[in-house]
N, C-alpha and C positions, 0 to 999 in steps of 0.2 A: 505494499500499500503506500508505502513510504517513498517507493522508489519510483511509483508511478505518480506520486504528488512531485517530486524533484523535477522529473523529467517534462512535466507539463509546465511548471515554474520558468525551466530554463528554456523551453521554447518561447516564451516571453521575454528572457532577457539572456540571450545566449552568449553577448560577449562580459558581461556581468559576472557570469560563471566561468567562463573561460580565463578570466583574469585571477579570479580567485584561486583556480588550480594551479596558475602559474606561479603564484607566489610560495610555493613551497621550497622552491631553492633558497631562498631568504635565509632560511634556517643556516645552511651550509654557508653564508657569506659572512663574511668580519667587515661588519659597517664602521669599524674604526678606522680603516686602512683610508688613504688618501690617493691610493693608486694600485691597478691590478699588481703590478710588479713594485719590488721597491726601488725608489728613488735613492741613488749614492751620489751626494753632491760633493766634489774635490775641489773645484776652480771658483773664483769671484764671480767668474763668466757665468758658470753653472747654477750660482746661487741668485745673482739677478735673472735671471731668463727663467727659470723653472720654481724658486722657491714664491714667488707673488702668487702664483696659481693655487699652491698647497697653503699658504699664510692665509689668502681669500676663505675657502674653504674653512679652515679653523677660524677665522672670524665671524663667518655666517653661522657657523654650528656653536661657537659661542654664545650669540644674540640669541639662540632658542634653546640652548640645552643649558642649564643653569649646571649641572654636574660637569659638563665637559669645559663649563668658562670657570669653573674653581680650579679644576685640576689642569688648565691651561695654564691659567694665570699664577700658579704654584709651581709648575713643572714643565714649562715649554718645551724644552728640548726632547725631555723624555716622553711626551705625547705625542711629539713627531716623529722619535724612534719606533715608538707601539703603533703608529699609522704606516710605517714603512719609510720615513723619510731621513736620513742619516747625514750629517752635517760634520764637516771638519772639526777638529777638535780646536783650532782657534777662533770660530765663530762663535757668539753667543745671540742669545734670540731673549727680548723684554717684552711680556706682556703687559701693557697697562689698562687700567680702568679706572678713572676718576668717577669722583660722584656723578655730574654733570656732562661729563664728556662722551663720546665714544669708544668704544675699545680700540684701540692700536696696538701694533704691533712693530718693534725696531729691532733689526739685527744689525748687528755689531762684528767688526773683526777687530780682535783683542791680539795685541803683539806688543811686546817689551814694555807691559803695564799702560799700556796706551790701547782706545778704544776709537774704531773709525766706524761711522755709521755707514752701512752699506745699503738698507733699505728702511724704507717706513710705509707701515699699510695701516690705513684705520677704513674702517667700515662706513659707508655712506649709503644710504637708501633715498632714493627721486619717486616722488609719486607725481606723474604724468596724467593730464585729462586727456 
């Protein structure tokens, strides 16, 4: 009886039922990753080319996921590594979130006790009509 009812309902909404069946693969996915493959950044050029996309994802997620925000705030490099993004030892990442300002991420190159800013990103959302 339930099978007949399910078939009748699915005839009215075939695309919806199909989408639900295809979601089974989500259990096998690691949604914390930033890419399907590890991203190993070794040069300043690779960092400035590839890291903005990854940090953009992190900023967007921090906007909607409080647990991710807290983890990324305290341990940005470790969160990136767990997401499959590896930085050289001389690169540091700082996540800032002040009371009234938007979150931002600053990437520094650290050498000889000096820090040089390589990147700064902040999330800005624009609403248009």
